[in-house]
MIDO-223319 format. One record per residue: x, y, z of N, C-alpha, C in turn; residue in three letters. Coordinates in steps of 0.05 Angstrom, whole numbers, padded with zeros to 5 digits, always signed. Layout:
BEGIN
XYZXYZXYZAla/...
***
This chain:
BEGIN
-00057+00305-00159-00048+00325-00141-00024+00339-00152Unk/-00025+00366-00156-00002+00381-00166+00001+00406-00149Unk/+00024+00419-00153+00028+00445-00139+00042+00464-00158Unk/+00040+00490-00153+00053+00510-00169+00055+00536-00153Unk/+00070+00555-00163+00072+00581-00150+00056+00601-00166Unk/+00039+00616-00152+00023+00635-00166+00039+00660-00172Unk/+00027+00680-00184+00042+00704-00193+00054+00720-00170Unk/+00045+00715-00146+00056+00728-00122+00078+00712-00109Unk/+00083+00688-00120+00104+00671-00110+00095+00652-00088Unk/+00069+00652-00082+00058+00634-00061+00054+00606-00072Unk/+00063+00586-00057+00059+00558-00066+00030+00550-00062Unk/+00018+00539-00083-00010+00530-00082-00012+00501-00090Unk/-00029+00487-00077-00035+00459-00083-00062+00457-00097Unk/-00062+00440-00118-00087+00437-00134-00096+00408-00133Unk/-00121+00403-00127-00133+00376-00127-00150+00374-00151Unk/-00143+00355-00169-00159+00349-00192-00163+00319-00194Unk/-00188+00311-00197-00193+00283-00200-00220+00280-00213Unk/-00222+00261-00232-00247+00256-00246-00269+00250-00227Unk/-00292+00264-00230-00314+00259-00212-00314+00277-00187Unk/-00294+00295-00185-00291+00313-00162-00289+00341-00173Unk/-00300+00361-00159-00295+00388-00166-00266+00396-00160Unk/-00254+00414-00176-00227+00422-00171-00226+00439-00146Unk/-00203+00437-00131-00200+00452-00106-00171+00460-00104Unk/-00165+00483-00091-00138+00493-00087-00135+00503-00059Unk/-00110+00503-00050-00104+00514-00023-00076+00526-00022Unk/-00072+00545-00003-00046+00557+00002-00034+00547+00028Unk/-00048+00528+00041-00039+00518+00067-00012+00503+00064Unk/+00006+00505+00083+00032+00490+00081+00027+00460+00080Unk/+00043+00447+00062+00040+00419+00058+00046+00404+00084Unk/+00029+00383+00089+00031+00365+00112+00022+00378+00138Unk/+00013+00403+00137+00002+00415+00162-00026+00404+00167Unk/-00036+00409+00191-00063+00400+00198-00084+00412+00179Unk/-00080+00438+00173-00098+00452+00156-00098+00441+00127Unk/-00072+00433+00118-00070+00422+00091-00085+00396+00089Unk/-00082+00379+00109-00096+00353+00108-00126+00356+00111Unk/-00135+00376+00126-00164+00381+00128-00175+00390+00101Unk/-00160+00407+00087-00168+00415+00060-00169+00391+00041Unk/-00148+00375+00042-00146+00351+00025-00170+00332+00029Unk/-00177+00327+00054-00199+00310+00060-00225+00321+00050Unk/-00229+00347+00052-00253+00360+00042-00255+00358+00011Unk/-00232+00363-00002-00231+00361-00031-00236+00333-00041Unk/-00225+00314-00027-00228+00286-00034-00257+00276-00030Unk/-00270+00287-00009-00297+00278-00002-00318+00291-00020Unk/-00311+00313-00034-00331+00327-00050-00334+00313-00076Unk/-00347+00290-00075-00350+00273-00099-00377+00278-00112Unk/-00377+00275-00139-00401+00275-00154-00416+00249-00148Unk/-00442+00247-00154-00456+00222-00151-00443+00200-00166Unk/-00441+00176-00156-00428+00153-00169-00438+00150-00198Unk/-00420+00146-00216-00427+00142-00244-00445+00117-00247Unk/-00467+00121-00261-00485+00099-00265-00506+00096-00244Unk/-00506+00114-00223-00525+00110-00201-00554+00113-00211Unk/-00558+00128-00232-00585+00132-00242-00594+00109-00261Unk/-00575+00092-00267-00582+00070-00286-00582+00043-00274Unk/-00575+00041-00248-00574+00015-00235-00602+00004-00229Unk/-00605-00022-00229-00630-00034-00223-00632-00038-00193Unk/-00652-00029-00180-00654-00031-00150-00652-00060-00141Unk/-00637-00064-00119-00635-00091-00108-00612-00108-00118Unk/-00598-00098-00139-00576-00113-00151-00550-00108-00138Unk/-00530-00124-00145-00502-00119-00135-00493-00091-00144Unk/-00500-00083-00169-00493-00056-00178-00504-00035-00159Unk/-00530-00038-00152-00543-00018-00135-00531-00019-00107Unk/-00523-00042-00098-00510-00044-00072-00483-00029-00072Unk/-00468-00032-00094-00442-00018-00096-00446+00012-00095Unk/-00466+00022-00110-00471+00051-00110-00478+00061-00082Unk/-00495+00046-00068-00503+00053-00041-00479+00051-00021Unk/-00463+00031-00025-00440+00027-00008-00420+00050-00011Unk/-00415+00059-00036-00396+00080-00041-00406+00107-00030Unk/-00432+00110-00026-00443+00135-00015-00448+00134+00015Unk/-00441+00112+00028-00447+00108+00056-00427+00121+00075Unk/-00435+00124+00100-00417+00133+00121-00395+00113+00126Unk/-00402+00087+00125-00382+00066+00129-00359+00069+00108Unk/-00367+00075+00084-00347+00078+00062-00329+00101+00067Unk/-00340+00124+00075-00324+00148+00078-00308+00148+00104Unk/-00313+00129+00121-00296+00126+00145-00271+00110+00139Unk/-00270+00096+00116-00246+00082+00108-00225+00102+00099Unk/-00200+00093+00100-00179+00109+00089-00180+00110+00059Unk/-00169+00131+00047-00170+00134+00018-00158+00110+00004Unk/-00135+00101+00013-00121+00079+00000-00139+00054+00001Unk/-00153+00050+00024-00170+00026+00026-00194+00029+00007Unk/-00205+00053+00005-00228+00056-00013-00220+00051-00042Unk/-00197+00061-00050-00187+00057-00077-00184+00027-00083Unk/-00172+00012-00064-00168-00016-00068-00195-00031-00069Unk/-00212-00026-00050-00238-00039-00048-00255-00034-00073Unk/-00255-00009-00082-00272-00002-00105-00262-00017-00130Unk/-00236-00018-00134-00226-00033-00157-00234-00062-00157Unk/-00232-00075-00133-00239-00103-00131-00269-00107-00135Unk/-00285-00091-00122-00314-00094-00124-00324-00088-00152Unk/-00313-00068-00165-00321-00062-00192-00314-00084-00212Unk/-00291-00097-00208-00284-00120-00225-00303-00143-00221Unk/-00311-00147-00196-00331-00169-00191-00357-00162-00205Unk/-00366-00137-00204-00391-00129-00217-00389-00132-00247Unk/-00366-00125-00259-00364-00125-00288-00355-00151-00299Unk/-00346-00169-00282-00336-00195-00292-00308-00194-00302Unk/-00293-00173-00297-00266-00170-00306-00247-00187-00289Unk/-00238-00209-00300-00220-00227-00286-00235-00248-00270Unk/-00261-00247-00269-00276-00267-00253-00292-00286-00271Unk/-00294-00280-00297-00308-00298-00316-00337-00293-00319Unk/-00350-00278-00302-00378-00273-00304-00385-00246-00290Unk/-00404-00232-00303-00413-00206-00291-00434-00212-00270Unk/-00429-00202-00246-00448-00206-00224-00463-00180-00216Unk/-00457-00158-00230-00469-00133-00223-00500-00133-00225Unk/-00511-00148-00244-00540-00148-00248-00554-00169-00231Unk/-00539-00185-00216-00551-00205-00199-00564-00193-00175Unk/-00589-00199-00168-00601-00189-00144-00585-00197-00119Unk/-00581-00179-00101-00565-00184-00077-00576-00208-00061Unk/-00603-00211-00060-00615-00233-00045-00609-00260-00057Unk/-00602-00260-00083-00597-00286-00096-00567-00294-00095Unk/-00550-00277-00086-00521-00284-00084-00517-00305-00062Unk/-00505-00328-00069-00501-00350-00051-00471-00356-00048Unk/-00464-00370-00026-00436-00377-00022-00424-00392-00046Unk/-00439-00409-00060-00428-00423-00082-00420-00405-00105Unk/-00434-00382-00108-00427-00363-00129-00399-00352-00123Unk/-00394-00345-00098-00368-00334-00090-00346-00355-00092Unk/-00352-00379-00083-00332-00400-00086-00325-00405-00115Unk/-00345-00404-00132-00339-00409-00161-00320-00388-00172Unk/-00324-00363-00165-00306-00342-00174-00279-00346-00162Unk/-00277-00353-00137-00251-00358-00125-00237-00382-00136Unk/-00252-00402-00145-00240-00426-00158-00226-00417-00184Unk/-00238-00398-00198-00225-00389-00223-00200-00373-00217Unk/-00197-00364-00193-00174-00348-00185-00154-00364-00168Unk/-00155-00390-00170-00139-00408-00153-00109-00402-00156Unk/-00100-00394-00180-00072-00388-00184-00065-00360-00174Unk/-00085-00346-00164-00080-00319-00153-00094-00318-00125Unk/-00084-00335-00107-00097-00338-00082-00100-00312-00066Unk/-00079-00295-00067-00081-00270-00052-00103-00252-00063Unk/-00105-00251-00089-00126-00235-00102-00154-00247-00095Unk/-00156-00273-00095-00182-00286-00088-00190-00280-00060Unk/-00171-00281-00041-00177-00275-00014-00183-00245-00009Unk/-00171-00228-00025-00178-00199-00024-00206-00195-00033Unk/-00214-00209-00054-00242-00207-00064-00261-00216-00042Unk/-00255-00238-00029-00272-00247-00007-00275-00227+00015Unk/-00253-00214+00022-00252-00194+00043-00270-00170+00035Unk/-00269-00161+00010-00285-00138+00001-00314-00146+00000Unk/-00320-00170-00009-00348-00179-00010-00360-00181+00018Unk/-00344-00190+00037-00354-00191+00064-00362-00163+00074Unk/-00345-00144+00068-00351-00117+00077-00376-00105+00064Unk/-00378-00109+00037-00401-00099+00023-00427-00113+00031Unk/-00425-00139+00036-00449-00154+00044-00456-00149+00074Unk/-00437-00143+00090-00443-00134+00117-00459-00108+00116Unk/-00451-00091+00098-00467-00066+00094-00495-00073+00085Unk/-00497-00092+00067-00524-00100+00057-00542-00111+00079Unk/-00530-00126+00097-00545-00137+00120-00554-00114+00138Unk/-00536-00095+00143-00542-00073+00161-00564-00055+00150Unk/-00567-00055+00124-00588-00038+00111-00612-00055+00102Unk/-00614-00079+00112-00637-00097+00107-00641-00104+00078Unk/-00619-00106+00063-00620-00115+00035-00623-00146+00035Unk/-00613-00159+00056-00615-00187+00060-00610-00194+00089Unk/-00616-00219+00097-00615-00226+00125-00588-00237+00134Unk/-00573-00247+00115-00547-00260+00122-00526-00251+00103Unk/-00501-00257+00110-00478-00251+00093-00467-00277+00081Unk/-00471-00282+00056-00462-00307+00044-00432-00310+00043Unk/-00417-00287+00043-00388-00289+00043-00377-00299+00069Unk/-00392-00297+00091-00383-00307+00117-00380-00337+00117Unk/-00394-00351+00099-00393-00380+00098-00371-00390+00080Unk/-00356-00372+00068-00334-00380+00049-00307-00378+00063Unk/-00291-00399+00061-00265-00398+00073-00244-00387+00054Unk/-00225-00373+00064-00203-00362+00046-00187-00386+00034Unk/-00175-00380+00011-00158-00400-00001-00131-00401+00014Unk/-00119-00424+00015-00092-00426+00026-00073-00412+00008Unk/-00057-00395+00019-00038-00379+00002-00017-00397-00011Unk/-00012-00393-00036+00008-00409-00051+00033-00394-00057Unk/+00035-00369-00046+00059-00354-00051+00066-00338-00026Unk/+00090-00328-00025+00099-00312-00002+00095-00282-00008Unk/+00080-00275-00028+00075-00247-00034+00098-00235-00049Unk/+00104-00210-00042+00125-00195-00056+00152-00208-00051Unk/+00168-00207-00072+00195-00218-00071+00212-00201-00051Unk/+00226-00215-00033+00243-00202-00014+00271-00199-00025Unk/+00282-00175-00026+00308-00171-00037+00329-00185-00020Unk/+00348-00199-00033+00370-00212-00020+00393-00193-00016Unk/+00413-00201+00000+00436-00184+00004+00451-00180-00022Unk/+00451-00200-00039+00464-00197-00065+00449-00176-00082Unk/+00423-00177-00081+00407-00157-00096+00413-00129-00086Unk/+00415-00126-00059+00421-00100-00047+00448-00090-00056Unk/+00468-00107-00056+00495-00099-00064+00496-00091-00093Unk/+00482-00105-00110+00482-00099-00139+00469-00072-00144Unk/+00447-00067-00130+00433-00041-00133+00451-00018-00124Unk/+00464-00021-00101+00481+00000-00090+00505+00005-00109Unk/+00515-00016-00122+00537-00013-00141+00528+00003-00165Unk/+00504-00003-00175+00494+00011-00199+00486+00040-00193Unk/+00474+00044-00170+00464+00071-00163+00479+00082-00139Unk/+00501+00097-00143+00517+00107-00121+00503+00130-00106Unk/+00515+00138-00083+00505+00160-00068+00503+00185-00085Unk/+00482+00200-00082+00478+00225-00097+00458+00222-00119Unk/+00451+00197-00127+00431+00192-00147+00403+00190-00134Unk/+00383+00198-00149+00356+00197-00138+00348+00168-00133Unk/+00357+00150-00151+00351+00122-00148+00362+00110-00121Unk/+00386+00120-00114+00398+00110-00089+00383+00122-00065Unk/+00375+00147-00067+00360+00159-00044+00334+00145-00040Unk/+00319+00138-00061+00294+00123-00058+00299+00096-00045Unk/+00320+00083-00054+00328+00057-00044+00334+00058-00014Unk/+00350+00078-00006+00357+00081+00022+00334+00088+00040Unk/+00316+00105+00029+00292+00112+00045+00275+00087+00049Unk/+00272+00071+00029+00255+00047+00031+00268+00026+00050Unk/+00294+00022+00047+00308+00001+00062+00313+00009+00092Unk/+00319+00034+00096+00328+00042+00123+00306+00056+00139Unk/+00281+00058+00128+00258+00065+00144+00239+00042+00146Unk/+00241+00022+00128+00224-00002+00128+00194+00006+00124Unk/+00189+00028+00109+00162+00037+00105+00151+00029+00078Unk/+00125+00031+00074+00113+00025+00049+00120+00047+00029Unk/+00120+00041+00003+00127+00060-00017+00108+00084-00017Unk/+00083+00080-00010+00064+00102-00009+00071+00123+00012Unk/+00085+00115+00033+00094+00134+00053+00121+00146+00046Unk/+00138+00129+00034+00165+00138+00027+00164+00160+00005Unk/+00147+00157-00014+00147+00176-00037+00137+00203-00028Unk/+00124+00205-00005+00114+00231+00005+00132+00243+00027Unk/+00154+00229+00035+00172+00239+00055+00186+00264+00045Unk/+00191+00283+00063+00205+00307+00056+00220+00318+00079Unk/+00235+00340+00075+00251+00352+00097+00235+00358+00122Unk/+00209+00364+00118+00192+00372+00141+00187+00348+00160Unk/+00193+00323+00151+00189+00300+00167+00214+00293+00183Unk/+00236+00307+00179+00261+00302+00193+00265+00322+00215Unk/+00269+00312+00239+00275+00329+00262+00299+00317+00277Unk/+00321+00331+00276+00345+00321+00289+00354+00296+00276Unk/+00356+00275+00292+00366+00249+00282+00343+00229+00278Unk/+00319+00238+00274+00296+00220+00270+00278+00230+00247Unk/+00263+00211+00236+00243+00218+00216+00216+00209+00226Unk/+00196+00226+00222+00169+00220+00232+00152+00212+00208Unk/+00137+00190+00212+00119+00179+00191+00092+00175+00203Unk/+00071+00184+00189+00044+00177+00195+00034+00159+00173Unk/+00033+00133+00178+00028+00114+00157+00000+00118+00145Unk/-00001+00119+00118-00027+00122+00104-00045+00099+00109Unk/-00035+00075+00110-00051+00051+00111-00063+00047+00139Unk/-00047+00052+00160-00055+00046+00187-00061+00070+00204Unk/-00050+00093+00197-00054+00117+00213-00034+00119+00236Unk/-00017+00098+00238+00003+00098+00260+00024+00121+00256Unk/+00031+00133+00278+00052+00154+00277+00077+00141+00288Unk/+00098+00141+00272+00123+00129+00280+00146+00149+00280Unk/+00163+00148+00300+00187+00164+00300+00211+00145+00298Unk/+00225+00146+00276+00246+00127+00270+00273+00140+00270Unk/+00293+00128+00283+00320+00139+00282+00331+00137+00254Unk/+00345+00157+00245+00357+00157+00218+00382+00141+00219Unk/+00382+00119+00203+00405+00102+00201+00429+00117+00189Unk/+00454+00112+00198+00477+00126+00186+00478+00125+00156Unk/+00471+00102+00144+00472+00101+00115+00451+00119+00102Unk/+00428+00121+00114+00408+00139+00104+00416+00168+00108Unk/+00429+00174+00130+00439+00201+00135+00459+00209+00113Unk/+00477+00191+00105+00496+00197+00084+00481+00201+00057Unk/+00461+00185+00052+00446+00188+00027+00431+00214+00026Unk/+00419+00222+00048+00405+00248+00049+00424+00271+00045Unk/+00448+00269+00058+00468+00290+00056+00478+00293+00027Unk/+00480+00271+00012+00490+00271-00015+00470+00278-00036Unk/+00444+00278-00028+00422+00283-00047+00418+00312-00052Unk/+00408+00318-00076+00400+00345-00083+00370+00347-00080Unk/+00360+00361-00060+00332+00363-00056+00322+00391-00062Unk/+00307+00404-00045+00296+00430-00051+00267+00430-00057Unk/+00254+00407-00053+00225+00405-00057+00212+00397-00031Unk/+00186+00397-00031+00171+00389-00007+00173+00359-00002Unk/+00180+00344-00023+00185+00315-00020+00213+00309-00030Unk/+00226+00290-00017+00253+00283-00026+00254+00273-00054Unk/+00233+00259-00062+00232+00246-00088+00211+00259-00106Unk/+00218+00270-00129+00199+00282-00147+00203+00270-00175Unk/+00181+00270-00190+00182+00260-00217+00194+00282-00235Unk/+00196+00276-00261+00207+00295-00280+00191+00321-00281Unk/+00165+00319-00274+00148+00343-00275+00153+00362-00251Unk/+00169+00352-00231+00174+00368-00207+00153+00363-00186Unk/+00134+00345-00191+00113+00339-00171+00120+00312-00158Unk/+00108+00307-00135+00112+00281-00122+00103+00258-00140Unk/+00115+00235-00138+00107+00212-00154+00079+00203-00146Unk/+00064+00193-00166+00040+00178-00161+00048+00151-00152Unk/+00029+00136-00140+00035+00109-00131+00045+00091-00154Unk/+00031+00092-00176+00038+00076-00199+00065+00085-00211Unk/+00068+00111-00213+00093+00122-00225+00117+00115-00208Unk/+00115+00116-00182+00137+00109-00165+00144+00079-00167Unk/+00124+00063-00167+00128+00034-00169+00142+00027-00195Unk/+00133+00039-00217+00145+00033-00243+00174+00043-00245Unk/+00178+00067-00233+00205+00079-00234+00225+00062-00218Unk/+00217+00053-00194+00235+00036-00178+00240+00009-00191Unk/+00219-00002-00204+00223-00028-00218+00243-00025-00241Unk/+00242-00003-00255+00260+00002-00277+00289+00006-00266Unk/+00292+00020-00244+00318+00024-00231+00330-00003-00223Unk/+00313-00021-00212+00322-00047-00204+00330-00064-00229Unk/+00314-00061-00250+00320-00075-00275+00347-00067-00286Unk/+00353-00040-00285+00378-00030-00296+00402-00040-00279Unk/+00396-00047-00254+00417-00057-00236+00421-00088-00240Unk/+00405-00100-00258+00408-00128-00263+00394-00146-00243Unk/+00375-00135-00229+00360-00151-00209+00338-00168-00222Unk/+00328-00188-00208+00306-00204-00218+00282-00187-00225Unk/+00267-00195-00244+00244-00180-00253+00224-00174-00231Unk/+00222-00193-00212+00202-00189-00190+00212-00171-00168Unk/+00236-00160-00170+00246-00142-00149+00231-00115-00151Unk/+00214-00110-00131+00198-00085-00131+00203-00069-00105Unk/+00193-00045-00104+00197-00027-00082+00189-00040-00055Unk/+00166-00054-00055+00156-00065-00029+00175-00087-00019Unk/+00190-00099-00037+00209-00120-00029+00231-00109-00010Unk/+00236-00083-00012+00256-00072+00006+00246-00069+00034Unk/+00220-00064+00037+00208-00064+00064+00211-00092+00076Unk/+00206-00112+00060+00209-00140+00070+00238-00146+00076Unk/+00256-00135+00060+00285-00140+00065+00293-00127+00091Unk/+00282-00103+00097+00288-00090+00122+00279-00106+00146Unk/+00254-00117+00144+00244-00134+00165+00261-00159+00168Unk/+00269-00171+00146+00287-00195+00147+00313-00188+00162Unk/+00325-00166+00155+00350-00158+00168+00347-00154+00198Unk/+00325-00142+00206+00320-00138+00234+00317-00165+00248Unk/+00303-00183+00236+00299-00210+00248+00326-00224+00250Unk/+00342-00223+00229+00368-00237+00229+00387-00224+00249Unk/+00382-00199+00257+00399-00186+00277+00390-00193+00305Unk/+00369-00210+00307+00359-00219+00333+00337-00202+00345Unk/+00325-00184+00330+00303-00168+00340+00278-00185+00344Unk/+00263-00180+00365+00238-00194+00370+00217-00183+00351Unk/+00194-00198+00349+00172-00189+00332+00162-00162+00340Unk/+00160-00157+00366+00151-00130+00376+00171-00108+00368Unk/+00196-00114+00369+00216-00094+00361+00213-00087+00331Unk/+00209-00108+00315+00206-00104+00286+00181-00087+00281Unk/+00159-00093+00295+00134-00078+00292+00137-00049+00299Unk/+00155-00043+00318+00159-00015+00326+00172+00001+00303Unk/+00185-00013+00284+00197+00000+00261+00178+00000+00237Unk/+00168-00024+00231+00151-00027+00207+00123-00016+00211Unk/+00113-00015+00236+00086-00006+00241+00064-00026+00235Unk/+00072-00052+00232+00052-00073+00227+00032-00073+00251Unk/+00007-00079+00245-00014-00078+00266-00016-00105+00281Unk/-00006-00127+00268-00008-00153+00282+00019-00167+00280Unk/+00022-00187+00297+00046-00202+00298+00049-00222+00275Unk/+00026-00228+00262+00026-00250+00243+00047-00247+00221Unk/+00049-00223+00210+00067-00220+00187+00096-00220+00197Unk/+00103-00206+00218+00131-00204+00226+00140-00230+00239Unk/+00123-00246+00251+00131-00271+00263+00143-00290+00242Unk/+00134-00287+00217+00145-00303+00196+00175-00298+00192Unk/+00183-00272+00194+00211-00265+00192+00227-00275+00215Unk/+00216-00272+00240+00231-00281+00263+00234-00311+00264Unk/+00213-00326+00255+00215-00355+00254+00236-00364+00234Unk/+00236-00351+00211+00256-00359+00190+00284-00353+00199Unk/+00288-00329+00212+00315-00322+00222+00323-00341+00244Unk/+00304-00348+00262+00310-00366+00284+00318-00393+00274Unk/+00303-00403+00254+00310-00429+00242+00338-00429+00231Unk/+00345-00407+00217+00371-00406+00204+00393-00406+00225Unk/+00390-00391+00246+00411-00389+00267+00413-00416+00281Unk/+00390-00429+00287+00391-00455+00300+00404-00476+00283Unk/+00399-00475+00257+00411-00495+00238+00441-00491+00237Unk/+00450-00465+00236+00478-00460+00236+00492-00470+00261Unk/+00479-00465+00284+00490-00474+00310+00491-00505+00310Unk/+00470-00518+00300+00469-00547+00300+00491-00559+00283Unk/+00496-00548+00260+00516-00558+00242+00544-00554+00253Unk/+00548-00531+00267+00574-00526+00279+00580-00546+00301Unk/+00559-00555+00315+00563-00574+00337+00572-00602+00327Unk/+00566-00607+00301+00575-00633+00290+00605-00634+00287Unk/+00617-00611+00279+00646-00610+00276+00655-00621+00250Unk/+00680-00617+00243+00691-00626+00218+00706-00652+00222Unk/+00717-00662+00200+00732-00687+00201+00760-00683+00192Unk/
***
């Protein structure tokens, strides 16, 4: 996605993506008309690559049919991108040890899926994501009479062996702020992430049009939730010190909004230059924001009103940890000194 000004000075957006016809619009960014154009451009896909070469009844053929289905196009773009990457790796054997694309759908059994997940035991989150995608694809297969049952439904997820993304500590936050003072683009990105508690995919697309008075409005790409968040005083100072002038607060060297990969890499490099641990990534600031809210005594529901989480499961982990810490401190104070 890029934009430019034509010879009359009008701002135009251009959609270019492999497998899609090129499309352009003059509609204002983030307007209802702009998003309608974007959805049409994104949906105007060429036939899936390899659709004429797949063997009927195989996992490959199922993937081609799934990608062309109404169920698929009802998913959000971010979900489709993630699902396709996972399913294509399963088909090709990339990271799973065996290519399953040529296997007939009717012959896929729970033990096949368990075997692949066993090979991914050191990547439990990735294994569970694969299981989730296979369940969706095989539910589609059942609905279209490719088979009578869903073998993925008989497979249990692996117990998670990690806490996911690294959560930035207060020391990490202080070191980053010291390295990147107010007025730098790195500091603005940091403050947007930490003081809105949003995903990087939403933060990198924020712009002046999302700010009204003392609040910022976010429509989350992943959930579709519309949030109105008060602008924290620290974020207000950061916005006031920043040099903007674009439709998004944060732009790459090309003058265009960051891609998802580009933003992630740029933030990781900024954290690295601040001397932070290698695992300190943009998403860790969202977790740090949730941690801070929990430590301030906010309930799970209060945290969800800021982060936009759809379930209590994730945020309850922060409130439990904060509650344990406060209780332990109170318990030790009750012992007294000698």
